[in-house]
N, C-alpha and C positions, 0 to 999 in steps of 0.2 A: 504494500500500500504506500502511496506517496505521502509526502508531508502535507499536501493540500487536503483541506477538509471543507466541506460545505459549512457555511457560517452557523446554520441552525444546529448541525451536529456538533460543531465545536463548542457552541453555547451550552448544549446539554451536558457534554463531557466536562466542561469547566465547572458547571454547577455541582455535578457529582463529586469532582475532585475537591472542591471547597468544602462541601458538606462532610465528606470522609475525613478530611484533615481536622475540621472543627469537632467532629464527634467520632473519635477513633474506636469507641466501644460498640458502635452499631455493628450488628452481625451481618447486615447487608445494606449497601447503598449503591443503586445502579439506575440506569435509564429505564423508563417505562414508555411503551408506545401507546399514547393516548391515555384516556381516563382509566384509573384503577377501579376495579369493582369486585364484588363478591366472587364472581366466577374466576377471576385471577387468583384469588386467595384459595379457592377450592381446587384449582387445576395446577397450581405451582407450589413447590415447597419454598416457603419464604420464612427464613429464620427471624425471630423477633429479638430485639427491636430492629426494624428495617425502615428505610426511606427509599421511595421510588420517585425519580424526577421525570416529569413529562412536559412536553410542549403540547398543549391541548389544541391550539390553532394558531395560525399566523396570518393576521390581516395585512395584506400587501399593499404598498403604495409607491408610485413612481415619484422621484424627486427631480428637481432641476438638475441638469447635467447628465441625465440618463441613469442615475443611481436608483437602486431599488432598496426599500427598507421594509421591515416587517414589525408590526406591533404584536409581540408574542404573548399569548395567554398561557401561563405556566402554572404548574402545580407540583408540590412535593407531597406525596402520599406517605403518611406515617402509619406503620403497622406494628401493633404491640399485642401481646397476649399475657395471660397470667392474672394473678390477683390484683396487681398494681397497674394493670394495663391503661386505665383511664389517666391516672396521674403521670405515668411514663409518656403517654402520647401527648398530653398537654405540655409537659416539660420540653420535649423535643420540638413541638410546634413553637413554643416561645423562643427557643434557641434559634430556630429557622427564621422567625420574624426579626430577631436581632441581626442575623446575618443579612437580611434583606434591607439594610440601611441605605440611605440615599446616595452613598458613594460606592455601592457595591456594583462592580463591573466584572467580577469573576476572573480577573486577570486578562480580560480581553480589551480590545480597543473598539471604537465606534459603536458604543453601546450606551443607551440611556439608563437612567436610574430606575430601580424597581418602583412601581406605582400600584395603587389599589390593592395593597396587601391585606389579606383577610384569612382568618382561620375558620374552618367549617368542619365540625365532626360529622361523620357519616354513620348514621344510626339505623340499624335494621334488626329485626327480631332474629334473623339467622346469625348475624354477627354476635349478638348477645348470647345465643345458645352455643355458639362455637367458642366463646370466651375470648374474643378478639375485639380490638378497637382499631378504627381507622379514622384518622383526621387528615384533612386536606388543607395545606397552606397554599393559597392561590395568589398570584400576582401577575402584573403585566410588565413588559420591558421591551423597549424599542431597540431593535437590532438593525444597524445601518450597513450598507455596502454588501447586500446579498449578492452572491455569485462571485465575489472577489477571490481570484486565484483558482477557480474551478474549471476555467476554459483554457484551451491551448491558443497558440497564435492565430489559428484559423477559426477560432470561436467554436470549437468542438468541445463538448463536455469531456473532461479527462476520464478515460475508460475505467481506470482503476477505482474511481469513486462510485461506480454503479454496476460494475461487472465483477462477479465473484469468480476468480480463476479456478477455484476448487469445485465448482458446480459441474456435475457430470449429468448429461442428458443422453439417454440411450437413443440410438437411431431407430426410426420406425422399422419394424420387422427385423431388427438386428438382434444379436445375442447380448447377454448381460456381461460379457467380459471380453 
């Protein structure tokens, strides 16, 4: 894989790295594709406490000079279990809110400050029966210069950013080996 990375992917990875550094006792902190829900909890083994970082949507706008930027709607999903699950989840949520201070740019450039930060517990009967708690910390953040460094000189998307060399697709009517 090249050093180039799409800006949205670089953003998600930078948030994960910052959270892992700030909370080294988390048993898991990784990227989440979209909103976390009960099905994710039931189909994946997620050690507790855990934080899953997601970009929920990216509102795109063109800027003067041909630049493209995105207003990212983001969430950190906190998963805890056990007797102290509610207190643990709220403590981690509070720590995340502190990390989302007005100067937080996750080690990146061309990024606005976090805005509209809020904490929302996700409460369901199934979660209570399972003995788990999930809290979402949501925020928005403006990411400028989308597409920076992902095209070659002929304006082709760098192949290594979207083609997995390890993917094997058998030929139609061919053998498995």
